[in-house]
C-alpha positions as CSV (number, residue, x, y, z in Angstrom):
1,X,87.4,104.1,99.2
2,X,88.0,101.8,96.3
3,X,90.4,98.9,95.9
4,X,91.9,98.7,92.4
5,X,93.7,95.7,90.7
6,X,93.8,93.1,88.0
7,X,92.0,89.8,87.6
8,X,93.0,87.6,84.7
9,X,89.8,85.8,83.7
10,X,91.6,82.6,82.7
11,X,93.2,82.4,86.2
12,X,89.8,81.7,87.8
13,X,88.2,78.4,88.5
14,X,85.0,80.3,89.5
15,X,84.4,83.2,87.1
16,X,81.4,84.3,89.2
17,X,84.0,86.3,91.2
18,X,83.8,88.9,88.4
19,X,80.2,89.7,89.5
20,X,81.7,91.1,92.7
21,X,83.8,93.8,90.9
22,X,83.3,96.7,88.6
23,X,85.3,96.0,85.5
24,X,86.9,99.3,84.4
25,X,88.5,98.0,81.3
26,X,89.6,94.8,79.7
27,X,92.8,94.1,77.7
28,X,93.0,91.1,75.6
29,X,96.5,89.6,75.0
30,X,98.4,86.6,74.1
31,X,101.2,85.7,76.5
32,X,104.7,85.9,75.0
33,X,105.9,82.4,74.3
34,X,102.4,80.9,75.0
35,X,100.4,82.1,72.0
36,X,99.1,78.6,71.5
37,X,97.2,78.9,74.8
38,X,94.9,81.5,73.2
39,X,93.8,85.0,74.3
40,X,93.9,86.1,77.9
41,X,91.5,88.7,79.4
42,X,93.2,91.1,81.8
43,X,90.4,92.9,83.7
44,X,91.2,96.1,85.5
45,X,88.8,96.0,88.4
46,X,87.5,98.2,91.2
47,X,86.2,96.7,94.4
48,X,84.2,99.0,96.8
49,X,85.7,99.0,100.3
50,X,82.4,97.8,101.8
51,X,82.6,94.7,99.5
52,X,86.3,93.8,100.0
53,X,85.8,91.1,102.6
54,X,83.3,89.3,100.5
55,X,85.6,89.6,97.5
56,X,88.6,88.3,99.3
57,X,86.8,85.3,100.8
58,X,85.5,84.3,97.4
59,X,88.7,85.1,95.5
60,X,90.9,82.8,97.6
61,X,88.8,79.9,96.5
62,X,88.2,81.1,92.9
63,X,91.8,81.6,91.8
64,X,93.5,78.6,90.3
65,X,96.6,77.2,92.0
66,X,99.8,78.9,90.7
67,X,97.9,82.1,90.0
68,X,97.4,85.3,92.1
69,X,95.2,88.4,92.2
70,X,96.1,91.7,93.6
71,X,94.2,94.8,94.7
72,X,95.6,98.1,96.0
73,X,94.2,100.9,98.1
74,X,96.7,103.7,98.8
75,X,99.7,102.2,100.6
76,X,98.1,98.8,101.2
77,X,98.2,95.9,98.7
78,X,96.3,92.6,99.1
79,X,97.7,89.6,97.3
80,X,95.3,86.6,97.0
81,X,96.7,83.2,96.2
82,X,94.8,79.9,96.4
83,X,93.5,79.5,99.9
84,X,95.4,82.5,101.4
85,X,95.1,86.3,101.6
86,X,98.1,88.5,102.4
87,X,98.0,92.2,103.3
88,X,101.1,94.2,102.6
89,X,101.9,97.8,103.6
90,X,104.3,99.9,101.6
91,X,107.9,99.4,102.9
92,X,107.2,96.2,104.9
93,X,109.9,93.8,103.6
94,X,108.8,91.0,106.0
95,X,105.3,90.8,104.5
96,X,106.7,90.6,101.0
97,X,109.1,87.9,102.1
98,X,106.1,86.0,103.6
99,X,104.1,86.4,100.3
100,X,107.0,85.2,98.2
101,X,107.7,82.2,100.4
102,X,104.0,81.0,100.2
103,X,103.9,81.6,96.5
104,X,107.2,79.7,95.9
105,X,105.6,76.7,97.7
106,X,103.0,76.7,94.9
107,X,105.7,77.1,92.3
108,X,104.9,80.8,91.6
109,X,108.1,82.9,91.1
110,X,106.7,86.0,89.5
111,X,104.7,88.1,92.0
112,X,103.5,91.7,92.4
113,X,105.8,94.2,93.9
114,X,105.3,97.7,95.3
115,X,105.3,99.3,91.9
116,X,101.7,98.1,91.6
117,X,100.8,100.4,94.5
118,X,101.4,103.3,92.2
119,X,99.9,101.6,89.1
120,X,97.4,99.0,90.3
121,X,95.9,98.3,86.9
122,X,99.3,97.0,85.5
């Protein structure tokens, strides 16, 4: 089984996290309204199931505050924020509420939703 998701390179304090994933493709983009901040690198990544625990442990310390990473495997999505890992199963409104509450405490208002379970590289 493989976990699929997106890691924005510029969201990482510790870019060695990228050594734990297989980068499937990279999209370079300038964020709308923030072109002066330069080019962002959106990596579509795969993480082998056997490596997911190591990835999650490193990711929660590697991601910058106010950013998040997601990975998906079937009907399960994992959202990693600074210092915390959340597991969400499709249809579980309580876990989404918990994720959003923690994220809001960091000032993060835009978070993944269940549509990423069908398109994890978005």
